[in-house]
C-alpha positions as CSV (number, residue, x, y, z in Angstrom):
1,M,-92.7,178.1,138.1
2,R,-91.9,174.4,138.8
3,M,-88.4,174.8,137.4
4,R,-87.8,177.7,139.7
5,T,-88.8,175.6,142.7
6,V,-86.6,172.8,141.7
7,A,-83.7,175.1,141.1
8,Y,-84.3,176.8,144.5
9,F,-84.4,173.4,146.2
10,A,-81.2,172.3,144.5
11,I,-79.3,175.5,145.4
12,T,-80.5,175.3,149.0
13,L,-79.4,171.7,149.3
14,F,-76.0,172.5,147.7
15,V,-75.4,175.4,150.1
16,S,-76.6,173.7,153.2
17,A,-75.0,170.3,152.8
18,P,-71.5,171.4,153.8
19,L,-73.0,173.3,156.8
20,W,-74.9,170.2,157.9
21,A,-71.7,168.1,157.6
22,Q,-69.8,170.6,159.7
23,T,-72.3,170.6,162.5
24,H,-72.2,166.8,162.9
25,Y,-68.5,166.3,162.8
26,R,-66.7,166.0,166.1
27,D,-63.0,166.4,166.0
28,P,-61.4,163.7,168.2
29,L,-58.6,166.1,169.2
30,N,-58.8,169.1,171.4
31,E,-56.9,172.4,170.6
32,K,-54.0,171.5,172.8
33,E,-53.5,168.1,171.1
34,V,-53.8,169.7,167.7
35,D,-51.1,172.2,168.6
36,Q,-48.8,169.4,169.9
37,L,-49.2,167.6,166.6
38,R,-48.5,170.6,164.6
39,E,-45.2,171.1,166.4
40,T,-44.2,167.5,165.5
41,A,-45.3,167.4,161.9
42,M,-41.8,166.8,160.6
43,E,-40.7,164.3,163.3
44,P,-42.4,161.0,162.7
45,E,-41.3,159.4,166.0
46,K,-42.5,162.2,168.2
47,R,-45.7,162.6,166.3
48,L,-46.7,159.0,166.3
49,K,-45.8,158.8,170.0
50,L,-48.1,161.7,170.8
51,M,-50.9,160.1,168.7
52,I,-50.5,156.8,170.6
53,E,-50.8,158.7,173.9
54,F,-54.0,160.4,172.7
55,I,-55.5,157.0,171.7
56,R,-54.6,155.5,175.0
57,A,-56.1,158.4,176.9
58,R,-59.4,157.8,175.0
59,M,-59.3,154.1,176.0
60,V,-58.7,155.1,179.6
61,A,-61.6,157.5,179.4
62,L,-63.8,154.8,177.9
63,Q,-62.9,152.4,180.7
64,Q,-63.7,155.0,183.3
65,A,-67.1,155.7,181.6
66,R,-67.9,152.0,181.7
67,S,-67.3,151.8,185.4
68,D,-68.8,155.2,186.4
69,P,-72.1,154.7,188.1
70,K,-72.9,158.4,187.7
71,M,-73.0,158.1,183.9
72,G,-76.3,156.3,183.8
73,K,-78.2,156.6,180.6
74,D,-75.5,158.8,179.0
75,R,-72.9,156.0,179.2
76,G,-73.7,154.4,175.9
77,Q,-73.4,157.7,174.0
78,R,-70.1,158.6,175.8
79,I,-68.7,155.1,174.9
80,H,-69.9,155.6,171.4
81,D,-68.1,159.0,171.1
82,L,-64.9,157.6,172.6
83,L,-64.9,154.6,170.2
84,E,-65.4,157.0,167.2
85,D,-62.4,159.0,168.5
86,I,-60.3,155.9,168.8
87,A,-61.2,154.7,165.3
88,G,-60.5,158.1,163.8
89,L,-57.2,158.5,165.6
90,V,-56.1,155.0,164.7
91,D,-56.9,155.7,161.1
92,E,-54.9,159.0,161.4
93,V,-51.9,157.1,162.7
94,D,-52.1,154.8,159.7
95,D,-52.3,157.7,157.3
96,N,-49.3,159.3,159.0
97,V,-47.3,156.1,158.9
98,E,-48.1,155.7,155.2
99,N,-47.0,159.3,154.5
100,Y,-43.8,159.0,156.4
101,N,-43.0,155.6,154.8
102,E,-43.5,157.2,151.4
103,R,-40.7,159.6,152.4
104,S,-38.5,156.7,153.3
105,A,-38.5,157.6,157.0
106,D,-37.1,155.0,159.4
107,L,-40.3,154.0,161.3
108,R,-39.1,150.9,163.0
109,K,-39.2,152.3,166.6
110,P,-42.5,154.1,166.3
111,L,-44.0,151.1,164.4
112,Q,-43.1,148.9,167.4
113,Q,-45.1,151.2,169.6
114,V,-48.0,151.2,167.1
115,V,-48.1,147.4,167.0
116,Q,-48.0,147.3,170.8
117,M,-50.8,149.8,171.1
118,D,-52.9,147.9,168.5
119,S,-52.4,144.7,170.5
120,E,-53.6,146.4,173.7
121,L,-56.6,147.9,171.9
122,Q,-57.6,144.6,170.3
123,I,-57.7,143.0,173.8
124,K,-59.7,145.9,175.3
125,L,-62.1,146.0,172.4
126,R,-62.7,142.3,172.6
127,E,-63.5,142.7,176.3
128,L,-65.9,145.5,175.5
129,K,-67.6,143.4,172.8
130,A,-68.1,140.6,175.4
131,I,-69.7,143.2,177.7
132,A,-71.8,144.6,174.9
133,D,-73.0,141.0,174.0
134,D,-74.2,140.5,177.6
135,P,-78.0,140.6,177.8
136,K,-77.8,142.9,180.8
137,T,-76.2,145.6,178.8
138,T,-78.2,145.3,175.6
139,D,-79.9,148.7,175.8
140,E,-76.7,150.6,176.6
141,A,-74.7,148.6,174.0
142,A,-77.2,149.6,171.3
143,D,-75.8,153.1,171.5
144,Y,-72.2,152.0,170.7
145,K,-72.3,148.6,168.9
146,F,-71.7,150.1,165.4
147,A,-68.9,152.3,166.7
148,L,-67.4,149.3,168.4
149,E,-67.4,147.3,165.2
150,D,-65.8,150.3,163.3
151,A,-63.1,150.8,166.0
152,T,-62.4,147.1,166.0
153,E,-62.1,147.0,162.2
154,S,-59.7,150.1,162.3
155,V,-57.5,148.6,165.0
156,N,-57.3,145.2,163.3
157,Q,-56.4,146.8,159.9
158,S,-53.8,149.0,161.7
159,A,-52.3,146.0,163.4
160,E,-52.0,144.1,160.1
161,T,-50.5,146.9,158.1
162,S,-48.2,148.1,160.9
163,R,-46.8,144.6,161.5
164,K,-46.2,144.1,157.8
165,L,-44.6,147.5,157.3
166,L,-42.4,146.9,160.4
167,E,-41.2,143.6,158.8
168,E,-40.5,145.4,155.5
169,Q,-38.6,148.2,157.2
170,S,-36.6,145.8,159.3
171,V,-35.4,143.9,156.2
172,K,-34.9,147.2,154.2
173,F,-32.7,148.8,156.8
174,A,-30.8,145.6,157.6
175,E,-29.9,145.3,153.9
176,A,-28.9,149.0,153.8
177,K,-26.7,148.4,156.8
178,K,-25.0,145.4,155.1
179,K,-24.2,147.5,152.1
180,K,-22.4,150.1,154.1
C-alpha cells in the first residue's frame, strides 16, 4: 500500500511539474512582436534591431510606471515584471548574436546598436538602483530588487560580450578586406 502511494505521488509530481512551470512563465513578447521576429529570423540586422526596440519599449514603460501616481501599490510588481522582460530579452539578444556569429554573419552594425543599448540600460538601471536604495522606496523596491539585480547582471554581461565580439569582428573583417 505504501509503495502505491509513493508511486502515485511521484507520477502526480512528474505530470504536474511541467503544467506548474507553464502557468508561471510570462513571455516577455506579445504575439505581434513574436510575428515580427519570425519574419526576420534569417536577417540578423533587422532581427537585432527589432529586439533592441522591444527592450527600449520595456524601459520606457518601466520609467512611466515609476512616475505614474495611479500605480500605487502595484508599481513594484509592474517594475519587477518589466525588469524580468528586459533581462530575458537582453539574454535573447545575446543568444541571437552568438548564433549569428557562429554562422559567420557580419554583425558589426547591429553590435554597435547593442553596445549603445547596453550603455543606455546600464545608466538607467543604476538610476533605478539608486531609487531602490532610497529609504522612502524600501517597501516598493522589495518587489523588484532581485529582478533589478538580475537585469543589471544580464545587461553588464551583454555589454562585455558585445564589445568584445564587435572588436573581434572589426579585426576579422578588416583582415578579410586587406586580403582582397
